[in-house]
C-alpha positions as CSV (number, residue, x, y, z in Angstrom):
1,M,0.0,0.0,0.0
2,G,2.3,2.6,-1.2
3,T,1.5,6.1,-2.0
4,S,2.6,5.9,-5.6
5,L,0.1,7.0,-8.2
6,K,-0.7,4.7,-11.0
7,F,-2.1,5.8,-14.3
8,P,-3.8,3.3,-16.6
9,V,-2.0,3.3,-19.8
10,A,-3.9,1.7,-22.6
11,D,-2.1,0.5,-25.7
12,P,-3.8,1.6,-28.9
13,P,-5.5,-1.4,-30.5
14,L,-3.7,-3.0,-33.5
15,I,-5.5,-2.2,-36.7
16,Y,-4.6,-3.8,-39.9
17,E,-5.8,-1.8,-42.9
18,R,-4.7,-1.3,-46.4
19,A,-1.9,1.1,-47.0
20,G,-4.1,3.1,-49.5
21,V,-6.3,4.2,-46.7
22,Y,-3.6,6.5,-45.4
23,S,-1.8,9.4,-47.1
24,S,2.0,9.7,-47.4
25,T,2.1,11.6,-44.2
26,G,0.3,8.8,-42.3
27,E,-3.0,10.6,-42.0
28,R,-6.2,8.7,-42.7
29,R,-7.7,9.7,-45.9
30,L,-11.3,10.7,-46.0
31,K,-13.7,8.3,-47.7
32,S,-12.7,8.5,-51.3
33,K,-14.7,7.5,-54.3
34,K,-11.7,5.8,-55.7
35,V,-11.9,2.0,-55.3
36,L,-8.6,0.5,-54.4
37,E,-7.5,-2.3,-56.6
38,K,-6.8,-5.7,-55.0
39,N,-3.2,-6.9,-55.1
40,A,-2.3,-10.3,-56.4
41,F,-2.4,-11.9,-52.9
42,E,-5.9,-10.6,-52.2
43,K,-7.1,-11.8,-55.6
44,L,-5.7,-15.3,-55.1
45,T,-7.1,-15.5,-51.5
46,E,-10.5,-14.4,-52.7
47,E,-10.5,-16.9,-55.5
48,M,-9.3,-19.7,-53.3
49,F,-11.8,-19.1,-50.5
50,S,-14.8,-18.0,-52.4
51,S,-16.2,-21.5,-52.8
52,I,-15.6,-22.2,-49.1
53,H,-17.3,-18.9,-48.2
54,N,-20.3,-19.7,-50.4
55,E,-20.6,-23.2,-48.9
56,R,-20.5,-21.8,-45.4
57,Q,-23.2,-19.3,-46.3
58,E,-25.4,-22.1,-47.6
59,M,-24.8,-24.1,-44.4
60,I,-25.8,-21.1,-42.3
61,K,-29.0,-20.6,-44.2
62,A,-29.8,-24.3,-43.9
63,R,-29.1,-24.3,-40.2
64,E,-31.3,-21.2,-39.7
65,K,-34.1,-23.1,-41.5
66,V,-34.0,-25.6,-38.6
67,T,-33.3,-23.3,-35.7
68,D,-35.7,-20.6,-36.8
69,T,-38.5,-23.0,-37.7
70,N,-41.7,-21.2,-38.7
71,I,-44.1,-23.7,-37.2
72,P,-47.4,-21.9,-38.3
73,M,-46.2,-21.9,-41.9
74,L,-45.2,-25.6,-41.7
75,L,-48.6,-26.4,-40.1
76,Q,-50.3,-24.8,-43.1
77,K,-48.1,-26.7,-45.6
78,F,-48.4,-30.1,-43.8
79,V,-52.0,-30.2,-42.5
80,N,-51.7,-33.8,-41.3
81,F,-49.2,-32.8,-38.6
82,K,-49.7,-31.0,-35.3
83,E,-47.3,-28.6,-33.6
84,Q,-45.9,-31.3,-31.4
85,D,-45.3,-33.5,-34.5
86,I,-43.3,-30.8,-36.1
87,S,-41.3,-30.3,-32.9
88,D,-40.6,-34.1,-32.7
89,L,-39.6,-34.2,-36.3
90,K,-37.2,-31.3,-35.7
91,D,-35.6,-33.2,-32.9
92,Q,-35.3,-36.3,-35.1
93,F,-33.8,-34.2,-37.9
94,L,-31.2,-32.7,-35.5
95,A,-30.3,-36.2,-34.3
96,F,-29.8,-37.4,-37.9
97,D,-27.8,-34.2,-38.8
98,I,-24.6,-35.4,-37.3
99,N,-22.4,-32.4,-38.3
100,Q,-25.2,-29.9,-37.4
101,D,-24.9,-28.0,-40.7
102,G,-28.7,-28.0,-41.2
103,L,-28.6,-30.6,-43.9
104,I,-28.6,-34.4,-43.9
105,D,-26.1,-35.4,-46.6
106,F,-25.8,-38.8,-48.1
107,N,-23.1,-40.0,-45.7
108,E,-25.3,-39.0,-42.7
109,L,-28.3,-40.8,-44.2
110,C,-26.2,-43.9,-44.7
111,L,-25.0,-43.8,-41.1
112,V,-28.5,-43.4,-39.8
113,L,-29.9,-46.2,-42.0
114,D,-27.0,-48.5,-40.8
115,E,-27.8,-47.7,-37.2
116,L,-31.5,-48.5,-37.8
117,G,-30.4,-51.9,-39.3
118,D,-31.3,-51.1,-42.9
119,T,-29.6,-53.5,-45.3
120,S,-30.4,-51.8,-48.6
121,S,-27.6,-51.4,-51.2
122,I,-25.7,-48.2,-51.8
123,E,-27.3,-47.9,-55.2
124,N,-30.8,-48.0,-53.6
125,R,-29.8,-45.5,-51.0
126,K,-28.4,-43.1,-53.6
127,E,-31.6,-43.4,-55.6
128,Y,-33.7,-42.7,-52.5
129,F,-31.5,-39.8,-51.5
130,L,-31.9,-38.2,-55.0
131,E,-35.7,-38.6,-54.7
132,I,-35.7,-36.9,-51.3
133,D,-33.4,-34.1,-52.3
134,E,-36.0,-32.0,-54.2
135,D,-33.8,-29.0,-54.8
136,H,-30.7,-31.0,-55.7
137,S,-28.5,-29.3,-53.1
138,N,-26.8,-32.6,-52.2
139,G,-28.5,-32.4,-48.8
140,V,-31.9,-32.9,-47.3
141,D,-33.1,-29.8,-45.5
142,F,-35.8,-29.7,-42.8
143,E,-38.7,-29.1,-45.1
144,E,-37.7,-31.9,-47.4
145,F,-37.3,-34.1,-44.3
146,I,-40.9,-33.3,-43.2
147,T,-42.2,-33.9,-46.8
148,V,-40.7,-37.4,-46.7
149,C,-42.2,-38.1,-43.2
150,C,-45.5,-36.8,-44.4
151,L,-45.4,-39.2,-47.4
152,H,-44.6,-42.1,-45.1
153,V,-47.4,-41.3,-42.7
154,F,-49.8,-41.1,-45.7
155,K,-48.6,-44.5,-47.0
156,L,-49.0,-46.1,-43.6
157,H,-52.5,-44.6,-43.4
158,I,-53.4,-46.0,-46.8
159,H,-51.9,-49.4,-46.0
160,S,-53.7,-49.6,-42.6
161,R,-57.0,-48.9,-44.4
162,S,-56.4,-51.6,-47.0
163,V,-55.4,-54.2,-44.4
164,G,-58.1,-53.3,-41.9
């Protein structure tokens, strides 16, 4: 408990900006209308990572479809289901979506079918997967999953009527 005074000294934050944002004297230029050209490294980086960026954006959209489920809209579209049914299907979908990207891809479908004891061939599974994937995105999103479940419920209902 000394009597020395301490002054908090805050280091300025490190900011990484393009050199063209500053003048030759080091002063920040005002917003200019001139668009700075990208250097070779920036062009190469953008080219290299644009497909990954687009893929990630699609994954985010697909994940948002599941997490931000519009239940009233789905109830209007799938009249045979109740709110609890949609919620249960959402839980099942999330269990099948192993990597949690908002889509069930072919490998995840195969893993789930194997765990359920399905012995169908890979060719049959590919054919079925292509039927389910209505938008040809190489993944089954939540609405496509509900559509498949709705079709199976309808088939079971028709089958039970014909047997009974």
